[in-house]
GUPADO-910530 format. One record per residue: residue number from 0; x, y, z of N, C-alpha, C in turn. Coordinates in steps of 0.2 Angstrom, whole numbers, padded with zeros to 4 digits. Layout:
<sites>
seq  n_x  n_y  n_z  ca_x  ca_y  ca_z  c_x  c_y  c_z
NUM  X  Y  Z  X  Y  Z  X  Y  Z
...
</sites>
This chain:
<sites>
seq  n_x  n_y  n_z  ca_x  ca_y  ca_z  c_x  c_y  c_z
0  0006  -0005  0002  0001  0001  -0001  0003  0007  0000
1  0004  0009  -0005  0007  0018  -0007  0006  0021  0000
2  0008  0027  0003  0009  0032  0008  0005  0036  0008
3  0003  0037  -0002  -0003  0043  -0003  -0011  0037  -0001
4  -0011  0032  -0002  -0016  0027  -0001  -0019  0026  0005
5  -0011  0026  0010  -0013  0026  0019  -0014  0032  0019
6  -0013  0037  0019  -0014  0043  0022  -0022  0044  0019
7  -0028  0043  0015  -0032  0044  0012  -0036  0041  0015
8  -0033  0035  0018  -0040  0029  0023  -0044  0033  0029
9  -0040  0038  0033  -0043  0041  0038  -0048  0044  0034
10  -0050  0049  0030  -0052  0054  0028  -0060  0049  0025
11  -0057  0043  0023  -0062  0040  0019  -0067  0036  0025
12  -0063  0036  0031  -0068  0030  0039  -0069  0036  0042
13  -0069  0041  0039  -0072  0050  0044  -0080  0050  0041
14  -0077  0048  0034  -0084  0053  0029  -0088  0047  0030
15  -0087  0039  0031  -0092  0034  0032  -0095  0034  0037
16  -0092  0037  0041  -0097  0037  0049  -0100  0042  0051
17  -0099  0048  0046  -0103  0054  0046  -0110  0053  0041
18  -0110  0046  0038  -0114  0045  0035  -0114  0047  0027
19  -0110  0048  0026  -0109  0049  0019  -0107  0042  0014
20  -0112  0043  0009  -0114  0039  0005  -0110  0037  -0002
21  -0106  0032  -0001  -0102  0032  -0008  -0106  0030  -0017
22  -0100  0035  -0019  -0106  0037  -0027  -0110  0031  -0029
23  -0115  0029  -0030  -0119  0025  -0032  -0116  0023  -0041
24  -0114  0016  -0042  -0112  0017  -0051  -0119  0012  -0053
25  -0120  0015  -0060  -0126  0013  -0064  -0126  0005  -0066
26  -0120  0003  -0066  -0117  -0004  -0068  -0119  -0011  -0064
27  -0120  -0008  -0058  -0120  -0012  -0052  -0127  -0015  -0052
28  -0132  -0012  -0055  -0139  -0014  -0057  -0140  -0015  -0064
29  -0135  -0014  -0066  -0137  -0014  -0075  -0140  -0022  -0077
30  -0146  -0024  -0078  -0151  -0027  -0083  -0154  -0028  -0087
31  -0151  -0023  -0090  -0154  -0021  -0098  -0152  -0024  -0103
32  -0154  -0028  -0106  -0154  -0033  -0111  -0152  -0028  -0118
33  -0153  -0021  -0119  -0147  -0017  -0125  -0140  -0016  -0122
34  -0139  -0018  -0115  -0132  -0017  -0111  -0128  -0010  -0110
35  -0134  -0005  -0112  -0134  0000  -0110  -0138  0004  -0104
36  -0134  0005  -0096  -0137  0004  -0090  -0136  0015  -0090
37  -0143  0016  -0089  -0144  0024  -0086  -0143  0025  -0079
38  -0139  0030  -0073  -0138  0033  -0067  -0146  0036  -0068
39  -0150  0039  -0072  -0155  0044  -0071  -0162  0043  -0075
40  -0169  0042  -0070  -0173  0039  -0072  -0178  0042  -0076
41  -0174  0052  -0076  -0177  0053  -0082  -0174  0053  -0091
42  -0168  0050  -0087  -0166  0048  -0097  -0167  0043  -0098
43  -0168  0041  -0104  -0169  0034  -0110  -0164  0033  -0113
44  -0166  0027  -0115  -0162  0024  -0119  -0168  0020  -0123
45  -0165  0021  -0131  -0169  0018  -0137  -0164  0012  -0143
46  -0162  0009  -0141  -0157  0005  -0142  -0161  0004  -0149
47  -0154  0003  -0155  -0155  0003  -0164  -0161  0007  -0165
48  -0161  0011  -0163  -0165  0020  -0165  -0159  0025  -0169
49  -0162  0030  -0173  -0161  0034  -0176  -0165  0039  -0176
50  -0161  0045  -0176  -0163  0052  -0176  -0166  0054  -0184
51  -0171  0056  -0185  -0171  0060  -0194  -0165  0064  -0195
52  -0164  0069  -0201  -0161  0074  -0201  -0163  0080  -0198
53  -0170  0080  -0199  -0175  0085  -0196  -0174  0087  -0188
54  -0173  0082  -0186  -0173  0077  -0178  -0166  0080  -0175
55  -0160  0079  -0180  -0154  0080  -0179  -0153  0089  -0178
56  -0158  0092  -0181  -0155  0099  -0181  -0159  0103  -0176
57  -0165  0099  -0174  -0170  0102  -0171  -0165  0107  -0166
58  -0168  0113  -0161  -0164  0116  -0158  -0167  0114  -0150
59  -0161  0114  -0146  -0162  0111  -0140  -0161  0116  -0134
60  -0167  0117  -0129  -0166  0121  -0126  -0165  0119  -0118
61  -0163  0122  -0115  -0162  0123  -0107  -0155  0121  -0105
62  -0155  0120  -0097  -0148  0117  -0096  -0145  0112  -0098
63  -0137  0112  -0100  -0135  0105  -0100  -0135  0100  -0094
64  -0134  0096  -0097  -0133  0091  -0093  -0126  0086  -0095
65  -0121  0086  -0087  -0116  0083  -0088  -0116  0074  -0089
66  -0114  0072  -0094  -0113  0066  -0098  -0108  0063  -0099
67  -0105  0057  -0092  -0103  0054  -0091  -0099  0046  -0093
68  -0095  0047  -0099  -0098  0036  -0103  -0092  0033  -0097
69  -0095  0025  -0097  -0092  0022  -0092  -0093  0016  -0099
70  -0088  0012  -0100  -0087  0005  -0101  -0087  0000  -0099
71  -0090  -0004  -0096  -0089  -0011  -0091  -0086  -0015  -0095
72  -0077  -0015  -0092  -0074  -0022  -0095  -0070  -0018  -0101
73  -0069  -0013  -0103  -0067  -0011  -0109  -0064  -0004  -0109
74  -0065  -0001  -0114  -0066  0004  -0117  -0066  0004  -0126
75  -0067  0012  -0127  -0070  0013  -0136  -0070  0021  -0134
76  -0074  0021  -0141  -0073  0028  -0144  -0082  0029  -0143
77  -0084  0037  -0142  -0091  0039  -0141  -0093  0042  -0148
78  -0097  0040  -0148  -0098  0047  -0156  -0106  0050  -0154
79  -0106  0056  -0154  -0115  0061  -0154  -0117  0063  -0159
80  -0121  0063  -0161  -0126  0064  -0166  -0121  0065  -0174
81  -0116  0062  -0174  -0115  0058  -0179  -0106  0063  -0180
82  -0106  0064  -0173  -0098  0066  -0171  -0093  0063  -0166
83  -0087  0062  -0167  -0082  0061  -0163  -0084  0065  -0157
84  -0084  0061  -0151  -0085  0065  -0145  -0079  0063  -0139
85  -0077  0060  -0138  -0072  0057  -0135  -0069  0047  -0133
86  -0065  0046  -0131  -0063  0040  -0128  -0064  0041  -0122
87  -0067  0033  -0123  -0068  0031  -0113  -0064  0027  -0111
88  -0061  0028  -0105  -0065  0034  -0100  -0064  0038  -0098
89  -0060  0042  -0103  -0062  0050  -0101  -0066  0056  -0105
90  -0072  0049  -0107  -0079  0056  -0112  -0083  0057  -0104
91  -0081  0062  -0106  -0085  0068  -0101  -0090  0073  -0103
92  -0096  0073  -0107  -0100  0079  -0109  -0103  0082  -0107
93  -0104  0088  -0110  -0111  0093  -0109  -0114  0094  -0113
94  -0122  0090  -0112  -0126  0088  -0120  -0130  0093  -0116
95  -0134  0095  -0121  -0141  0100  -0119  -0149  0094  -0120
96  -0153  0096  -0118  -0156  0093  -0116  -0160  0089  -0122
97  -0163  0085  -0122  -0168  0082  -0128  -0163  0076  -0132
98  -0165  0074  -0138  -0163  0066  -0140  -0157  0067  -0144
99  -0152  0062  -0142  -0149  0062  -0147  -0144  0056  -0149
100  -0142  0055  -0154  -0139  0051  -0157  -0134  0047  -0156
101  -0133  0041  -0151  -0126  0038  -0149  -0123  0033  -0152
102  -0117  0033  -0153  -0115  0025  -0153  -0107  0025  -0151
103  -0109  0019  -0148  -0100  0019  -0142  -0099  0014  -0147
104  -0091  0014  -0148  -0089  0007  -0152  -0080  0004  -0149
105  -0080  0001  -0150  -0072  -0001  -0148  -0067  -0005  -0155
106  -0064  -0001  -0158  -0060  -0002  -0163  -0067  -0003  -0170
107  -0067  -0007  -0171  -0073  -0008  -0178  -0079  -0010  -0174
108  -0079  -0013  -0169  -0086  -0016  -0165  -0089  -0012  -0162
109  -0096  -0011  -0164  -0102  -0007  -0161  -0103  -0009  -0155
110  -0103  -0007  -0148  -0105  -0009  -0142  -0111  -0009  -0142
111  -0114  -0001  -0143  -0121  0001  -0141  -0123  0007  -0147
112  -0129  0004  -0149  -0129  0013  -0155  -0136  0014  -0153
113  -0141  0019  -0152  -0149  0020  -0153  -0149  0028  -0151
114  -0152  0028  -0146  -0156  0037  -0147  -0157  0037  -0138
115  -0152  0042  -0136  -0151  0044  -0129  -0154  0051  -0127
116  -0159  0051  -0123  -0163  0055  -0122  -0161  0059  -0117
117  -0157  0066  -0115  -0154  0069  -0109  -0160  0073  -0106
118  -0162  0070  -0099  -0164  0076  -0096  -0161  0083  -0093
119  -0163  0088  -0092  -0162  0095  -0090  -0157  0096  -0085
120  -0154  0098  -0086  -0148  0100  -0080  -0145  0093  -0076
121  -0141  0093  -0073  -0139  0088  -0066  -0134  0085  -0071
122  -0133  0077  -0069  -0128  0072  -0073  -0130  0066  -0074
123  -0129  0063  -0078  -0130  0056  -0081  -0125  0051  -0080
124  -0125  0045  -0080  -0118  0042  -0080  -0123  0035  -0085
125  -0120  0036  -0093  -0121  0030  -0095  -0115  0025  -0095
126  -0118  0018  -0093  -0112  0013  -0094  -0113  0008  -0100
127  -0110  0005  -0104  -0111  0002  -0108  -0106  -0005  -0108
128  -0111  -0011  -0107  -0106  -0018  -0104  -0102  -0019  -0112
129  -0097  -0021  -0113  -0092  -0023  -0115  -0093  -0030  -0117
130  -0097  -0031  -0122  -0098  -0041  -0123  -0098  -0042  -0128
</sites>
């Protein structure tokens, strides 16, 4: 155990003793057949769906939502509305509320593809099972 890890243990113990909850992970309760799990009940995932050109051009209003992607058991690239958005595990995006075309790939293999409905404000954890 490194000195840095050892020094952090008392702070963690104090936080737990004071009732601080550990951050919830979307993958812990993931049972969705599509392999995509969302941390917010207001968000929606439609697997194998896509938006029309008109829907992609629609104006989105409201406060942006911080969307973090995670691939359970791997890594990959995230594409939102047809554009490269980042590499997981580092892909943390700010998306306007509404529907977005999302594709997650590991090389040429498509791990998830569909329409993600993003809620207003807050944050959203999207977990994709690598399978």
